[in-house]
N, C-alpha and C positions, 0 to 999 in steps of 0.2 A: 914643818910645812904640811900643807894638805896633801894627803896621800889616799888614793882609792885604788885598791888592788882587787881585780876580779879573778875568779877561778870557777872551774866547773864546766867549761865548754867542752865540746867534743863532737864526735860523729854519732848520730842517732838515726834509727830507721823511722820512716813515716809512721805516725801513730804513737811513737814513743814519748818518753818523758825525760826531762833534764832539769837539774837544779843548779842555778848559778848563785855564787856568793860574792860579796864585795866587802872587803875589810877596809874600814875607814879610820883615819887617824889625822891628827894635826888640827882638829877643830872640835867644838863642843857638839858632838854627834846628835845628842838628844834635842838640840835646839833648831835643827834644820830638816826640812823635807828632803827626801832622797828619791832618786828616780833611776830607771833603767831606760836606755835608748838602744837602738840598733841601726846598723847601716849595712845594707846589702850592696853588692857590687853594682856600680853605676847608678845608685839611688842616693837620695838625700838621707841624712840621719833623721830618724823619727822616734818620737816618744813611745815607749812600750807601756810603762807603768810608773805611777807616782804614789808615794806614801807620805802622809803627814808626819809631824814630829813625834806623836805618841803612838803611831800605828793604828789609830782608830778610824782612819779614812784613807781610801785608796781610789785611784782612777786608772782606767786602762784604755789603751787604744782599742777601737772597735774591732780590729782584726784579731785581738788577743782576748777579748772579753769571754769569760767562761772557760778559757784554756790556760790562764796563768794566774798566779797569786804572788803579790809582793808582800814581804813582811820584813820586820826589823827587830833587833834585840838591842835596846838602849843601854843594857848593862854591859854588853860585850862589844858593841859597835859594828856588827855586820848588818848588811841588808841582803835579803835573799829574793830570788825570782824562781819560783817553781813553775815550769812549763809542761803542759800535758798535751796530748793529741797533736803532736808537732807535725807540721806540713813542710814540704820542700821549700815553700815560699817563706818559711821562717828562717831560712839560712841567712846568716848575717854575722857581723861582729857586734857583740853586745857590750855596751858600755854602762858603767855605773857613773852617776853624776849627781852633783849638788850645786846649788846656787847660794853662795855666801855673800850676802849684801851686794848683789849685783855682779859678782864675779862667778862665772860658771867654771867648775872644775870637772875634769874627766879622768877616768881610769885609762889604762892602756888598752882595754878591751879584751874580750875572750871570744874565740871563734865558735860558732854553733853551725854545724852542717847537718842538714836533714836529708838523708839520701838512702836509697836501698842498694 
Protein backbone atom coordinates (compact mmCIF):
# COMPACT_ATOMS: atom_id res chain seq x y z
CA UNK A 1 0.00 0.00 0.00
CA UNK A 2 1.01 3.61 -0.38
CA UNK A 3 3.18 4.82 2.45
CA UNK A 4 4.62 8.27 3.03
CA UNK A 5 6.82 8.67 6.08
CA UNK A 6 8.14 12.09 7.01
CA UNK A 7 11.14 12.81 9.19
CA UNK A 8 13.39 15.70 10.11
CA UNK A 9 11.06 18.00 12.02
CA UNK A 10 12.00 19.60 15.28
CA UNK A 11 12.61 22.80 17.16
CA UNK A 12 14.65 25.50 15.45
CA UNK A 13 15.39 29.11 16.29
CA UNK A 14 14.12 31.93 14.07
CA UNK A 15 16.45 32.36 11.14
CA UNK A 16 17.53 28.74 11.29
CA UNK A 17 17.27 25.94 8.78
CA UNK A 18 15.66 22.54 8.71
CA UNK A 19 15.59 19.73 6.20
CA UNK A 20 12.59 17.43 5.98
CA UNK A 21 12.54 14.05 4.26
CA UNK A 22 9.72 11.84 3.08
CA UNK A 23 10.23 8.18 2.29
CA UNK A 24 7.70 7.00 -0.28
CA UNK A 25 6.73 3.44 -1.11
CA UNK A 26 3.89 1.38 -2.55
CA UNK A 27 3.63 3.18 -5.88
CA UNK A 28 5.75 4.06 -8.89
CA UNK A 29 7.41 7.08 -7.31
CA UNK A 30 8.97 8.47 -10.46
CA UNK A 31 5.58 8.69 -12.19
CA UNK A 32 3.91 11.12 -9.78
CA UNK A 33 4.37 14.67 -8.64
CA UNK A 34 5.09 15.08 -4.96
CA UNK A 35 4.22 17.87 -2.61
CA UNK A 36 4.68 19.21 0.89
CA UNK A 37 1.80 20.77 2.81
CA UNK A 38 1.65 22.26 6.27
CA UNK A 39 -1.04 22.90 8.83
CA UNK A 40 -0.66 25.34 11.68
CA UNK A 41 -2.92 25.20 14.74
CA UNK A 42 -6.32 26.62 13.94
CA UNK A 43 -5.53 27.03 10.26
CA UNK A 44 -6.31 25.11 7.12
CA UNK A 45 -3.75 22.84 5.54
CA UNK A 46 -1.85 24.70 2.84
CA UNK A 47 0.45 23.76 0.00
CA UNK A 48 4.10 24.61 0.64
CA UNK A 49 5.85 23.19 -2.40
CA UNK A 50 5.22 20.91 -5.36
CA UNK A 51 7.70 19.10 -7.58
CA UNK A 52 7.04 17.38 -10.88
CA UNK A 53 7.90 13.80 -11.75
CA UNK A 54 11.50 14.30 -12.86
CA UNK A 55 12.36 17.11 -10.49
CA UNK A 56 12.79 19.64 -13.27
CA UNK A 57 10.02 21.95 -12.16
CA UNK A 58 8.82 23.09 -8.78
CA UNK A 59 6.34 25.59 -7.43
CA UNK A 60 6.23 27.23 -4.03
CA UNK A 61 3.77 29.04 -1.82
CA UNK A 62 4.38 32.77 -1.91
CA UNK A 63 5.19 32.70 1.80
CA UNK A 64 8.03 30.24 1.21
CA UNK A 65 9.50 31.43 -2.09
CA UNK A 66 13.21 32.05 -1.75
CA UNK A 67 13.32 30.27 1.59
CA UNK A 68 12.76 26.66 0.68
CA UNK A 69 13.71 24.09 -1.93
CA UNK A 70 11.88 20.89 -2.77
CA UNK A 71 13.82 18.07 -4.38
CA UNK A 72 13.47 14.36 -5.07
CA UNK A 73 15.59 11.31 -5.77
CA UNK A 74 13.81 9.01 -8.21
CA UNK A 75 16.38 6.27 -7.67
CA UNK A 76 15.81 5.99 -3.91
CA UNK A 77 12.24 7.42 -3.59
CA UNK A 78 12.64 10.22 -1.06
CA UNK A 79 11.38 13.75 -1.45
CA UNK A 80 13.05 16.54 0.49
CA UNK A 81 12.14 20.00 1.71
CA UNK A 82 15.02 22.26 2.68
CA UNK A 83 13.81 25.30 4.60
CA UNK A 84 15.94 28.31 5.45
CA UNK A 85 15.44 31.62 7.24
CA UNK A 86 12.63 30.07 9.23
CA UNK A 87 10.12 32.29 10.99
CA UNK A 88 7.80 31.63 13.93
CA UNK A 89 4.88 31.66 11.51
CA UNK A 90 6.39 28.63 9.77
CA UNK A 91 5.50 26.58 12.86
CA UNK A 92 3.20 23.80 11.71
CA UNK A 93 2.88 20.11 11.08
CA UNK A 94 4.42 19.41 7.68
CA UNK A 95 2.95 16.66 5.51
CA UNK A 96 4.27 14.84 2.48
CA UNK A 97 1.58 14.13 -0.09
CA UNK A 98 0.88 12.78 -3.52
CA UNK A 99 -2.17 12.43 -5.75
CA UNK A 100 -2.48 9.06 -7.39
CA UNK A 101 -5.16 9.15 -10.09
CA UNK A 102 -7.48 11.33 -8.04
CA UNK A 103 -6.74 9.79 -4.65
CA UNK A 104 -4.68 11.98 -2.35
CA UNK A 105 -2.38 10.30 0.12
CA UNK A 106 -0.78 11.84 3.18
CA UNK A 107 2.01 10.98 5.53
CA UNK A 108 1.56 11.19 9.27
CA UNK A 109 3.25 14.59 9.42
CA UNK A 110 6.28 15.97 11.19
CA UNK A 111 6.17 18.88 13.61
CA UNK A 112 8.26 21.96 12.88
CA UNK A 113 8.46 24.53 15.64
CA UNK A 114 10.26 27.82 15.12
CA UNK A 115 10.84 29.52 18.43
CA UNK A 116 13.56 31.15 20.46
